[in-house]
CHARMM internal coordinates of N, CA and C (Angstrom, degrees):
IC EDIT
DIST 1 N 1 CA 1.4126
DIST 1 CA 1 C 1.5048
ANGL 1 N 1 CA 1 C 114.46
DIST 1 C 2 N 1.2707
ANGL 1 CA 1 C 2 N 113.37
DIHE 1 N 1 CA 1 C 2 N 174.40
DIST 2 N 2 CA 1.4678
ANGL 1 C 2 N 2 CA 123.11
DIHE 1 CA 1 C 2 N 2 CA -177.31
DIST 2 CA 2 C 1.5249
ANGL 2 N 2 CA 2 C 112.07
DIHE 1 C 2 N 2 CA 2 C -61.81
DIST 2 C 3 N 1.3419
ANGL 2 CA 2 C 3 N 115.60
DIHE 2 N 2 CA 2 C 3 N -47.32
DIST 3 N 3 CA 1.4636
ANGL 2 C 3 N 3 CA 121.04
DIHE 2 CA 2 C 3 N 3 CA -176.14
DIST 3 CA 3 C 1.5260
ANGL 3 N 3 CA 3 C 112.09
DIHE 2 C 3 N 3 CA 3 C -63.71
DIST 3 C 4 N 1.3579
ANGL 3 CA 3 C 4 N 115.26
DIHE 3 N 3 CA 3 C 4 N -42.52
DIST 4 N 4 CA 1.4549
ANGL 3 C 4 N 4 CA 119.40
DIHE 3 CA 3 C 4 N 4 CA -179.82
DIST 4 CA 4 C 1.5423
ANGL 4 N 4 CA 4 C 111.18
DIHE 3 C 4 N 4 CA 4 C -59.88
DIST 4 C 5 N 1.3155
ANGL 4 CA 4 C 5 N 116.06
DIHE 4 N 4 CA 4 C 5 N -44.26
DIST 5 N 5 CA 1.4700
ANGL 4 C 5 N 5 CA 120.57
DIHE 4 CA 4 C 5 N 5 CA 178.37
DIST 5 CA 5 C 1.5151
ANGL 5 N 5 CA 5 C 109.39
DIHE 4 C 5 N 5 CA 5 C -61.63
DIST 5 C 6 N 1.2845
ANGL 5 CA 5 C 6 N 118.32
DIHE 5 N 5 CA 5 C 6 N -43.91
DIST 6 N 6 CA 1.4766
ANGL 5 C 6 N 6 CA 122.43
DIHE 5 CA 5 C 6 N 6 CA 179.48
DIST 6 CA 6 C 1.5192
ANGL 6 N 6 CA 6 C 110.05
DIHE 5 C 6 N 6 CA 6 C -61.21
DIST 6 C 7 N 1.3440
ANGL 6 CA 6 C 7 N 116.39
DIHE 6 N 6 CA 6 C 7 N -45.75
DIST 7 N 7 CA 1.4735
ANGL 6 C 7 N 7 CA 120.87
DIHE 6 CA 6 C 7 N 7 CA -178.91
DIST 7 CA 7 C 1.5356
ANGL 7 N 7 CA 7 C 109.98
DIHE 6 C 7 N 7 CA 7 C -61.93
DIST 7 C 8 N 1.3328
ANGL 7 CA 7 C 8 N 116.02
DIHE 7 N 7 CA 7 C 8 N -42.84
DIST 8 N 8 CA 1.4512
ANGL 7 C 8 N 8 CA 120.56
DIHE 7 CA 7 C 8 N 8 CA 178.96
DIST 8 CA 8 C 1.5174
ANGL 8 N 8 CA 8 C 109.93
DIHE 7 C 8 N 8 CA 8 C -60.58
DIST 8 C 9 N 1.3094
ANGL 8 CA 8 C 9 N 116.07
DIHE 8 N 8 CA 8 C 9 N -47.37
DIST 9 N 9 CA 1.4708
ANGL 8 C 9 N 9 CA 120.56
DIHE 8 CA 8 C 9 N 9 CA -179.73
DIST 9 CA 9 C 1.5651
ANGL 9 N 9 CA 9 C 109.49
DIHE 8 C 9 N 9 CA 9 C -62.22
DIST 9 C 10 N 1.3042
ANGL 9 CA 9 C 10 N 115.60
DIHE 9 N 9 CA 9 C 10 N -43.56
DIST 10 N 10 CA 1.4575
ANGL 9 C 10 N 10 CA 120.70
DIHE 9 CA 9 C 10 N 10 CA 178.69
DIST 10 CA 10 C 1.5159
ANGL 10 N 10 CA 10 C 111.71
DIHE 9 C 10 N 10 CA 10 C -59.00
DIST 10 C 11 N 1.3223
ANGL 10 CA 10 C 11 N 117.64
DIHE 10 N 10 CA 10 C 11 N -46.27
DIST 11 N 11 CA 1.4487
ANGL 10 C 11 N 11 CA 121.84
DIHE 10 CA 10 C 11 N 11 CA -179.70
DIST 11 CA 11 C 1.5191
ANGL 11 N 11 CA 11 C 110.19
DIHE 10 C 11 N 11 CA 11 C -64.08
DIST 11 C 12 N 1.3484
ANGL 11 CA 11 C 12 N 115.63
DIHE 11 N 11 CA 11 C 12 N -43.04
DIST 12 N 12 CA 1.4512
ANGL 11 C 12 N 12 CA 120.99
DIHE 11 CA 11 C 12 N 12 CA -178.73
DIST 12 CA 12 C 1.5191
ANGL 12 N 12 CA 12 C 109.64
DIHE 11 C 12 N 12 CA 12 C -61.98
DIST 12 C 13 N 1.3240
ANGL 12 CA 12 C 13 N 115.51
DIHE 12 N 12 CA 12 C 13 N -45.70
DIST 13 N 13 CA 1.4772
ANGL 12 C 13 N 13 CA 122.54
DIHE 12 CA 12 C 13 N 13 CA -179.10
DIST 13 CA 13 C 1.5092
ANGL 13 N 13 CA 13 C 109.43
DIHE 12 C 13 N 13 CA 13 C -61.80
DIST 13 C 14 N 1.3162
ANGL 13 CA 13 C 14 N 116.12
DIHE 13 N 13 CA 13 C 14 N -46.54
DIST 14 N 14 CA 1.4505
ANGL 13 C 14 N 14 CA 121.56
DIHE 13 CA 13 C 14 N 14 CA -176.80
DIST 14 CA 14 C 1.5360
ANGL 14 N 14 CA 14 C 110.91
DIHE 13 C 14 N 14 CA 14 C -62.04
DIST 14 C 15 N 1.3287
ANGL 14 CA 14 C 15 N 115.12
DIHE 14 N 14 CA 14 C 15 N -45.91
DIST 15 N 15 CA 1.4760
ANGL 14 C 15 N 15 CA 120.49
DIHE 14 CA 14 C 15 N 15 CA 179.24
DIST 15 CA 15 C 1.5080
ANGL 15 N 15 CA 15 C 110.77
DIHE 14 C 15 N 15 CA 15 C -63.40
DIST 15 C 16 N 1.3407
ANGL 15 CA 15 C 16 N 115.97
DIHE 15 N 15 CA 15 C 16 N -38.80
DIST 16 N 16 CA 1.4894
ANGL 15 C 16 N 16 CA 120.86
DIHE 15 CA 15 C 16 N 16 CA -179.45
DIST 16 CA 16 C 1.5176
ANGL 16 N 16 CA 16 C 109.83
DIHE 15 C 16 N 16 CA 16 C -68.58
DIST 16 C 17 N 1.3494
ANGL 16 CA 16 C 17 N 116.93
DIHE 16 N 16 CA 16 C 17 N -41.57
DIST 17 N 17 CA 1.4357
ANGL 16 C 17 N 17 CA 121.29
DIHE 16 CA 16 C 17 N 17 CA -177.79
DIST 17 CA 17 C 1.5310
ANGL 17 N 17 CA 17 C 112.95
DIHE 16 C 17 N 17 CA 17 C -68.75
DIST 17 C 18 N 1.2923
ANGL 17 CA 17 C 18 N 115.94
DIHE 17 N 17 CA 17 C 18 N -44.83
DIST 18 N 18 CA 1.4764
ANGL 17 C 18 N 18 CA 120.05
DIHE 17 CA 17 C 18 N 18 CA -172.04
DIST 18 CA 18 C 1.5146
ANGL 18 N 18 CA 18 C 112.70
DIHE 17 C 18 N 18 CA 18 C -104.81
DIST 18 C 19 N 1.3239
ANGL 18 CA 18 C 19 N 118.25
DIHE 18 N 18 CA 18 C 19 N -15.00
DIST 19 N 19 CA 1.4331
ANGL 18 C 19 N 19 CA 120.69
DIHE 18 CA 18 C 19 N 19 CA -176.15
DIST 19 CA 19 C 1.4896
ANGL 19 N 19 CA 19 C 111.02
DIHE 18 C 19 N 19 CA 19 C 86.65
DIST 19 C 20 N 1.3233
ANGL 19 CA 19 C 20 N 116.74
DIHE 19 N 19 CA 19 C 20 N 156.95
DIST 20 N 20 CA 1.4705
ANGL 19 C 20 N 20 CA 123.03
DIHE 19 CA 19 C 20 N 20 CA -174.23
DIST 20 CA 20 C 1.5045
ANGL 20 N 20 CA 20 C 111.51
DIHE 19 C 20 N 20 CA 20 C -59.77
DIST 20 C 21 N 1.3232
ANGL 20 CA 20 C 21 N 117.23
DIHE 20 N 20 CA 20 C 21 N -45.74
DIST 21 N 21 CA 1.4587
ANGL 20 C 21 N 21 CA 121.84
DIHE 20 CA 20 C 21 N 21 CA -176.85
DIST 21 CA 21 C 1.5180
ANGL 21 N 21 CA 21 C 112.26
DIHE 20 C 21 N 21 CA 21 C -59.25
DIST 21 C 22 N 1.3242
ANGL 21 CA 21 C 22 N 115.24
DIHE 21 N 21 CA 21 C 22 N -47.29
DIST 22 N 22 CA 1.4722
ANGL 21 C 22 N 22 CA 121.92
DIHE 21 CA 21 C 22 N 22 CA -179.69
DIST 22 CA 22 C 1.5169
ANGL 22 N 22 CA 22 C 109.62
DIHE 21 C 22 N 22 CA 22 C -62.88
DIST 22 C 23 N 1.3417
ANGL 22 CA 22 C 23 N 117.27
DIHE 22 N 22 CA 22 C 23 N -43.62
DIST 23 N 23 CA 1.4499
ANGL 22 C 23 N 23 CA 120.92
DIHE 22 CA 22 C 23 N 23 CA 179.45
DIST 23 CA 23 C 1.5068
ANGL 23 N 23 CA 23 C 111.63
DIHE 22 C 23 N 23 CA 23 C -59.51
DIST 23 C 24 N 1.3324
ANGL 23 CA 23 C 24 N 115.03
DIHE 23 N 23 CA 23 C 24 N -45.25
DIST 24 N 24 CA 1.4717
ANGL 23 C 24 N 24 CA 118.30
DIHE 23 CA 23 C 24 N 24 CA -179.64
DIST 24 CA 24 C 1.5166
ANGL 24 N 24 CA 24 C 111.29
DIHE 23 C 24 N 24 CA 24 C -65.75
DIST 24 C 25 N 1.3351
ANGL 24 CA 24 C 25 N 116.80
DIHE 24 N 24 CA 24 C 25 N -35.52
DIST 25 N 25 CA 1.4614
ANGL 24 C 25 N 25 CA 122.14
DIHE 24 CA 24 C 25 N 25 CA 175.79
DIST 25 CA 25 C 1.5147
ANGL 25 N 25 CA 25 C 111.27
DIHE 24 C 25 N 25 CA 25 C -59.42
DIST 25 C 26 N 1.3253
ANGL 25 CA 25 C 26 N 116.34
DIHE 25 N 25 CA 25 C 26 N -46.30
DIST 26 N 26 CA 1.4775
ANGL 25 C 26 N 26 CA 121.46
DIHE 25 CA 25 C 26 N 26 CA -178.66
DIST 26 CA 26 C 1.5124
ANGL 26 N 26 CA 26 C 109.09
DIHE 25 C 26 N 26 CA 26 C -66.09
DIST 26 C 27 N 1.3300
ANGL 26 CA 26 C 27 N 118.18
DIHE 26 N 26 CA 26 C 27 N -41.75
DIST 27 N 27 CA 1.4366
ANGL 26 C 27 N 27 CA 122.06
DIHE 26 CA 26 C 27 N 27 CA 179.20
DIST 27 CA 27 C 1.5166
ANGL 27 N 27 CA 27 C 109.22
DIHE 26 C 27 N 27 CA 27 C -60.45
DIST 27 C 28 N 1.3458
ANGL 27 CA 27 C 28 N 116.20
DIHE 27 N 27 CA 27 C 28 N -44.60
DIST 28 N 28 CA 1.4763
ANGL 27 C 28 N 28 CA 121.96
DIHE 27 CA 27 C 28 N 28 CA 179.82
DIST 28 CA 28 C 1.5180
ANGL 28 N 28 CA 28 C 110.12
DIHE 27 C 28 N 28 CA 28 C -60.07
DIST 28 C 29 N 1.3401
ANGL 28 CA 28 C 29 N 116.76
DIHE 28 N 28 CA 28 C 29 N -41.59
DIST 29 N 29 CA 1.4662
ANGL 28 C 29 N 29 CA 120.70
DIHE 28 CA 28 C 29 N 29 CA 178.49
DIST 29 CA 29 C 1.5386
ANGL 29 N 29 CA 29 C 111.25
DIHE 28 C 29 N 29 CA 29 C -59.59
DIST 29 C 30 N 1.3341
ANGL 29 CA 29 C 30 N 114.09
DIHE 29 N 29 CA 29 C 30 N -44.76
DIST 30 N 30 CA 1.4716
ANGL 29 C 30 N 30 CA 119.12
DIHE 29 CA 29 C 30 N 30 CA 179.80
DIST 30 CA 30 C 1.5281
ANGL 30 N 30 CA 30 C 109.05
DIHE 29 C 30 N 30 CA 30 C -63.61
DIST 30 C 31 N 1.3238
ANGL 30 CA 30 C 31 N 117.76
DIHE 30 N 30 CA 30 C 31 N -41.54
DIST 31 N 31 CA 1.4719
ANGL 30 C 31 N 31 CA 121.88
DIHE 30 CA 30 C 31 N 31 CA 179.89
DIST 31 CA 31 C 1.5130
ANGL 31 N 31 CA 31 C 110.27
DIHE 30 C 31 N 31 CA 31 C -63.32
DIST 31 C 32 N 1.3451
ANGL 31 CA 31 C 32 N 116.95
DIHE 31 N 31 CA 31 C 32 N -42.44
DIST 32 N 32 CA 1.4475
ANGL 31 C 32 N 32 CA 120.03
DIHE 31 CA 31 C 32 N 32 CA 178.97
DIST 32 CA 32 C 1.5167
ANGL 32 N 32 CA 32 C 112.28
DIHE 31 C 32 N 32 CA 32 C -62.27
DIST 32 C 33 N 1.3255
ANGL 32 CA 32 C 33 N 115.94
DIHE 32 N 32 CA 32 C 33 N -42.47
DIST 33 N 33 CA 1.4924
ANGL 32 C 33 N 33 CA 122.02
DIHE 32 CA 32 C 33 N 33 CA 177.95
DIST 33 CA 33 C 1.5184
ANGL 33 N 33 CA 33 C 109.01
DIHE 32 C 33 N 33 CA 33 C -60.90
DIST 33 C 34 N 1.3253
ANGL 33 CA 33 C 34 N 116.82
DIHE 33 N 33 CA 33 C 34 N -44.80
DIST 34 N 34 CA 1.4578
ANGL 33 C 34 N 34 CA 121.24
DIHE 33 CA 33 C 34 N 34 CA -178.95
DIST 34 CA 34 C 1.5146
ANGL 34 N 34 CA 34 C 109.54
DIHE 33 C 34 N 34 CA 34 C -64.44
DIST 34 C 35 N 1.3146
ANGL 34 CA 34 C 35 N 116.67
DIHE 34 N 34 CA 34 C 35 N -40.94
DIST 35 N 35 CA 1.4588
ANGL 34 C 35 N 35 CA 120.71
DIHE 34 CA 34 C 35 N 35 CA -178.82
DIST 35 CA 35 C 1.5181
ANGL 35 N 35 CA 35 C 109.00
DIHE 34 C 35 N 35 CA 35 C -65.02
DIST 35 C 36 N 1.3009
ANGL 35 CA 35 C 36 N 118.65
DIHE 35 N 35 CA 35 C 36 N -42.06
DIST 36 N 36 CA 1.4430
ANGL 35 C 36 N 36 CA 123.47
DIHE 35 CA 35 C 36 N 36 CA 178.34
DIST 36 CA 36 C 1.5181
ANGL 36 N 36 CA 36 C 111.99
DIHE 35 C 36 N 36 CA 36 C -57.98
DIST 36 C 37 N 1.3138
ANGL 36 CA 36 C 37 N 116.48
DIHE 36 N 36 CA 36 C 37 N -49.14
DIST 37 N 37 CA 1.4629
ANGL 36 C 37 N 37 CA 121.47
DIHE 36 CA 36 C 37 N 37 CA -177.97
DIST 37 CA 37 C 1.5338
ANGL 37 N 37 CA 37 C 111.00
DIHE 36 C 37 N 37 CA 37 C -67.31
DIST 37 C 38 N 1.3698
ANGL 37 CA 37 C 38 N 115.08
DIHE 37 N 37 CA 37 C 38 N -33.08
DIST 38 N 38 CA 1.4381
ANGL 37 C 38 N 38 CA 119.11
DIHE 37 CA 37 C 38 N 38 CA 176.00
DIST 38 CA 38 C 1.5278
ANGL 38 N 38 CA 38 C 111.87
DIHE 37 C 38 N 38 CA 38 C -67.79
DIST 38 C 39 N 1.3406
ANGL 38 CA 38 C 39 N 115.90
DIHE 38 N 38 CA 38 C 39 N -39.65
DIST 39 N 39 CA 1.4479
ANGL 38 C 39 N 39 CA 120.31
DIHE 38 CA 38 C 39 N 39 CA 177.30
DIST 39 CA 39 C 1.5216
ANGL 39 N 39 CA 39 C 110.14
DIHE 38 C 39 N 39 CA 39 C -64.62
DIST 39 C 40 N 1.3192
ANGL 39 CA 39 C 40 N 116.45
DIHE 39 N 39 CA 39 C 40 N -39.78
DIST 40 N 40 CA 1.4514
ANGL 39 C 40 N 40 CA 120.05
DIHE 39 CA 39 C 40 N 40 CA 179.05
DIST 40 CA 40 C 1.5245
ANGL 40 N 40 CA 40 C 111.43
DIHE 39 C 40 N 40 CA 40 C -63.89
DIST 40 C 41 N 1.3281
ANGL 40 CA 40 C 41 N 114.48
DIHE 40 N 40 CA 40 C 41 N -38.81
DIST 41 N 41 CA 1.4820
ANGL 40 C 41 N 41 CA 121.01
DIHE 40 CA 40 C 41 N 41 CA 177.11
DIST 41 CA 41 C 1.5191
ANGL 41 N 41 CA 41 C 110.24
DIHE 40 C 41 N 41 CA 41 C -65.04
DIST 41 C 42 N 1.3372
ANGL 41 CA 41 C 42 N 117.21
DIHE 41 N 41 CA 41 C 42 N -44.77
DIST 42 N 42 CA 1.4403
ANGL 41 C 42 N 42 CA 121.95
DIHE 41 CA 41 C 42 N 42 CA -179.27
DIST 42 CA 42 C 1.5420
ANGL 42 N 42 CA 42 C 110.02
DIHE 41 C 42 N 42 CA 42 C -61.89
DIST 42 C 43 N 1.3241
ANGL 42 CA 42 C 43 N 116.01
DIHE 42 N 42 CA 42 C 43 N -39.72
DIST 43 N 43 CA 1.4456
ANGL 42 C 43 N 43 CA 122.01
DIHE 42 CA 42 C 43 N 43 CA 179.10
DIST 43 CA 43 C 1.5205
ANGL 43 N 43 CA 43 C 110.43
DIHE 42 C 43 N 43 CA 43 C -62.74
DIST 43 C 44 N 1.3399
ANGL 43 CA 43 C 44 N 117.17
DIHE 43 N 43 CA 43 C 44 N -44.79
DIST 44 N 44 CA 1.4497
ANGL 43 C 44 N 44 CA 122.29
DIHE 43 CA 43 C 44 N 44 CA 178.99
DIST 44 CA 44 C 1.5272
ANGL 44 N 44 CA 44 C 111.44
DIHE 43 C 44 N 44 CA 44 C -59.67
DIST 44 C 45 N 1.3382
ANGL 44 CA 44 C 45 N 114.26
DIHE 44 N 44 CA 44 C 45 N -43.59
DIST 45 N 45 CA 1.4867
ANGL 44 C 45 N 45 CA 118.97
DIHE 44 CA 44 C 45 N 45 CA 179.53
DIST 45 CA 45 C 1.5048
ANGL 45 N 45 CA 45 C 109.74
DIHE 44 C 45 N 45 CA 45 C -65.13
DIST 45 C 46 N 1.3351
ANGL 45 CA 45 C 46 N 116.06
DIHE 45 N 45 CA 45 C 46 N -39.68
DIST 46 N 46 CA 1.4690
ANGL 45 C 46 N 46 CA 120.12
DIHE 45 CA 45 C 46 N 46 CA 178.10
DIST 46 CA 46 C 1.5128
ANGL 46 N 46 CA 46 C 111.34
DIHE 45 C 46 N 46 CA 46 C -59.88
DIST 46 C 47 N 1.3411
ANGL 46 CA 46 C 47 N 115.70
DIHE 46 N 46 CA 46 C 47 N -46.76
DIST 47 N 47 CA 1.4811
ANGL 46 C 47 N 47 CA 121.59
DIHE 46 CA 46 C 47 N 47 CA -178.71
DIST 47 CA 47 C 1.5297
ANGL 47 N 47 CA 47 C 109.53
DIHE 46 C 47 N 47 CA 47 C -63.72
DIST 47 C 48 N 1.3268
ANGL 47 CA 47 C 48 N 116.57
DIHE 47 N 47 CA 47 C 48 N -43.90
DIST 48 N 48 CA 1.4663
ANGL 47 C 48 N 48 CA 120.29
DIHE 47 CA 47 C 48 N 48 CA 177.35
DIST 48 CA 48 C 1.5170
ANGL 48 N 48 CA 48 C 111.93
DIHE 47 C 48 N 48 CA 48 C -59.58
DIST 48 C 49 N 1.3321
ANGL 48 CA 48 C 49 N 114.24
DIHE 48 N 48 CA 48 C 49 N -42.80
DIST 49 N 49 CA 1.4562
ANGL 48 C 49 N 49 CA 121.03
DIHE 48 CA 48 C 49 N 49 CA -179.59
DIST 49 CA 49 C 1.5095
ANGL 49 N 49 CA 49 C 110.20
DIHE 48 C 49 N 49 CA 49 C -60.75
DIST 49 C 50 N 1.3329
ANGL 49 CA 49 C 50 N 117.21
DIHE 49 N 49 CA 49 C 50 N -43.56
DIST 50 N 50 CA 1.4420
ANGL 49 C 50 N 50 CA 122.52
DIHE 49 CA 49 C 50 N 50 CA 178.77
DIST 50 CA 50 C 1.5200
ANGL 50 N 50 CA 50 C 111.23
DIHE 49 C 50 N 50 CA 50 C -64.26
DIST 50 C 51 N 1.3330
ANGL 50 CA 50 C 51 N 115.25
DIHE 50 N 50 CA 50 C 51 N -41.77
DIST 51 N 51 CA 1.4682
ANGL 50 C 51 N 51 CA 120.36
DIHE 50 CA 50 C 51 N 51 CA 177.44
DIST 51 CA 51 C 1.4972
ANGL 51 N 51 CA 51 C 113.61
DIHE 50 C 51 N 51 CA 51 C -60.61
DIST 51 C 52 N 1.3233
ANGL 51 CA 51 C 52 N 116.01
DIHE 51 N 51 CA 51 C 52 N -44.08
DIST 52 N 52 CA 1.4645
ANGL 51 C 52 N 52 CA 122.98
DIHE 51 CA 51 C 52 N 52 CA 178.22
DIST 52 CA 52 C 1.5356
ANGL 52 N 52 CA 52 C 110.11
DIHE 51 C 52 N 52 CA 52 C -62.11
DIST 52 C 53 N 1.3203
ANGL 52 CA 52 C 53 N 115.64
DIHE 52 N 52 CA 52 C 53 N -44.46
DIST 53 N 53 CA 1.4642
ANGL 52 C 53 N 53 CA 121.19
DIHE 52 CA 52 C 53 N 53 CA 179.15
DIST 53 CA 53 C 1.5344
ANGL 53 N 53 CA 53 C 109.91
DIHE 52 C 53 N 53 CA 53 C -62.90
DIST 53 C 54 N 1.3302
ANGL 53 CA 53 C 54 N 115.80
DIHE 53 N 53 CA 53 C 54 N -42.58
DIST 54 N 54 CA 1.4535
ANGL 53 C 54 N 54 CA 121.42
DIHE 53 CA 53 C 54 N 54 CA -178.68
DIST 54 CA 54 C 1.5188
ANGL 54 N 54 CA 54 C 109.82
DIHE 53 C 54 N 54 CA 54 C -64.95
DIST 54 C 55 N 1.3440
ANGL 54 CA 54 C 55 N 116.88
DIHE 54 N 54 CA 54 C 55 N -43.25
DIST 55 N 55 CA 1.4804
ANGL 54 C 55 N 55 CA 121.55
DIHE 54 CA 54 C 55 N 55 CA 178.13
DIST 55 CA 55 C 1.5067
ANGL 55 N 55 CA 55 C 109.78
DIHE 54 C 55 N 55 CA 55 C -59.44
DIST 55 C 56 N 1.3448
ANGL 55 CA 55 C 56 N 114.88
DIHE 55 N 55 CA 55 C 56 N -41.84
DIST 56 N 56 CA 1.4559
ANGL 55 C 56 N 56 CA 120.86
DIHE 55 CA 55 C 56 N 56 CA -178.01
DIST 56 CA 56 C 1.5327
ANGL 56 N 56 CA 56 C 112.21
DIHE 55 C 56 N 56 CA 56 C -62.98
DIST 56 C 57 N 1.3102
ANGL 56 CA 56 C 57 N 115.91
DIHE 56 N 56 CA 56 C 57 N -42.13
DIST 57 N 57 CA 1.4845
ANGL 56 C 57 N 57 CA 120.55
DIHE 56 CA 56 C 57 N 57 CA -179.30
DIST 57 CA 57 C 1.5144
ANGL 57 N 57 CA 57 C 110.55
DIHE 56 C 57 N 57 CA 57 C -71.17
DIST 57 C 58 N 1.3378
ANGL 57 CA 57 C 58 N 117.94
DIHE 57 N 57 CA 57 C 58 N -30.58
DIST 58 N 58 CA 1.4408
ANGL 57 C 58 N 58 CA 123.27
DIHE 57 CA 57 C 58 N 58 CA -177.73
DIST 58 CA 58 C 1.5134
ANGL 58 N 58 CA 58 C 110.12
DIHE 57 C 58 N 58 CA 58 C -68.04
DIST 58 C 59 N 1.3532
ANGL 58 CA 58 C 59 N 116.75
DIHE 58 N 58 CA 58 C 59 N -36.60
DIST 59 N 59 CA 1.4527
ANGL 58 C 59 N 59 CA 121.45
DIHE 58 CA 58 C 59 N 59 CA -176.44
DIST 59 CA 59 C 1.5289
ANGL 59 N 59 CA 59 C 112.04
DIHE 58 C 59 N 59 CA 59 C -70.47
DIST 59 C 60 N 1.3160
ANGL 59 CA 59 C 60 N 116.55
DIHE 59 N 59 CA 59 C 60 N -32.56
DIST 60 N 60 CA 1.4748
ANGL 59 C 60 N 60 CA 120.27
DIHE 59 CA 59 C 60 N 60 CA -174.67
DIST 60 CA 60 C 1.5105
ANGL 60 N 60 CA 60 C 112.39
DIHE 59 C 60 N 60 CA 60 C -70.15
END
COOR INIT
IC SEED 1 N 1 CA 1 C
IC BUILD
């Protein structure tokens, strides 16, 4: 499809412009950011889970 070709071109252009090392560095930065936000999300879920459990024990 059209999008795949564009993505391929974009990746190729990016790697050519910045070099492989720089491209990998940028990808790593994006991965780190994603991981951070995922950890934050996991922490929120954990806290909510504990709250729900605590509310449950309080009612009994």
